[in-house]
Phi, psi and omega in degrees: 000318179298317178298325179296321179291323177292319176297318182295328184277315188260346178078014181205155172245010170293132179297313173298327184290320179294318182298321184287337185243020185287347182304325185294340179267348183295128174072011181254155175301324182294325177294316179292319179295323175299316181300312185297318177294317176300317176298318179293315184296307181287328175297323173296316184296320181262008169069045171276140173295131013261024186256022193257357194294342180286331192295305181307313182295317180295313183295318179288318183287337180279157164312143181305325182287330177288319175300320178303315179296317182296317180290319189273328187247295185306311185292323181293323175296330176296321177290328175301315181293320186290322176307307188290321184286317183279321186271351174240300185292319190246024181299327177292343178262022185305321181300332183284327187250352181295311181300318181303314180292330176299309180298314183293325177300314181292312181298320185292314179293323181288311179296318179302316180288319184292318181289330179297332182297331184261007183279140172257339171277122184293323180293322179288327177292316178296328183290312179294327176296325178293324175298315176301316180298326174298326178294319179297307184301327180296340176308329184299327183287342177273318183289315176052057165232168183291324177299311179301316179293320175301318178298321181290321173296318175293324179294316178301315178299312183297315181301323177304318184282313182298311183287319176300317180296321182289327172293319179293327174297318176299319177298320177299322180289320176300315177304313177300316183294311184294329178290334180265321184228090187292342179264012184295129180268347184226067184289342183262011182291145183302333181295334177290349178274358182296133178065018184297331178300331179267324186278318180224076188300322179296314180296318179299315179298310179301313178302321177297315178299317178296317181291319178294324176297318177298328179284345180092027178285139185306159181068022174233167180298327178295319179300306184301317179299313179291329178300308182295314184292313182289328180295322181289333179290314178292326180294330179279356180087005178270060185294326177300321180291321177294319179297318178300315182294318179297317178300319179296322172302322179294322178297317186296333181297336183287316183283329176294311184298333178297321177293322179294320175303313179299320188284332190240337188244355177245141186283159177222147180275345186288157180274161174297136181231166181288130178281132183296123187299321181300318178293315181300318183296313181296320179300315183293329174297314181294321179299318180301317181288320180301314182286324180296318175296327178286315183278325186229071192273344187304310185288332178287320178293322177299315177298322180295316179297321179292322178291324181293329180297334182284333182270319186245000000 
């Protein structure tokens, strides 16, 4: 609907064409309405609060590998579209949408992390975590610098590997539970992660790496992405926004660490089982990239900066 208003005013849906004819929307009610509708539509796609309610139910109700695809692929394409639409086509209307994105970023990261604290379903916890991560990436729309956008692009890439790996690890646990209790209605419950470090050591180790990366522990992709993005926010003078983001990262460490506690510090009566090879192979690929971006971030950051130059 927002696109239809933009087309009606500018006569084109071409992104460069809209940018070239955007003057007609400046200061007009139609321009403001277009921005509001575009934020709502793309905000739904990337699960910004309050357009996020589909995400937890969909991620929990879908097979874990499908949830992995949604979190790692579909959601990231939403950010690609939002970057191109707002930073190229609607850049002349920046004054109308910058404040809105600032508010949405703060609300999204805070609600996502706070609600994730109380979840007992690991898939639903990862879903709310994904909502919070969307709030971090949205900070780039507020800062609007090449460094911030490069950080957001690097974050999107890193999050794809971290979140996909975490969902695949959860899928391996679900496979284990269903092979033992075929009638289990909650195979992704956190109680099923008890003693996973002994029962499925490779899966538990990979899951630990993914969770610590999502929390922003150093030498992981999550740390490098957050460092670049948060540093650019401070550099732009938006210290308050960076502080809120850092506090939210601290909150997230609690529910990530809780899963690790269940895997390594709580006992389980189950026996060690053979880990499903397709899941293990996929997790190891994700681990390689999560650690590579953390240990050897220079080429990835260079690619992100080159991509940012196209947009800003």
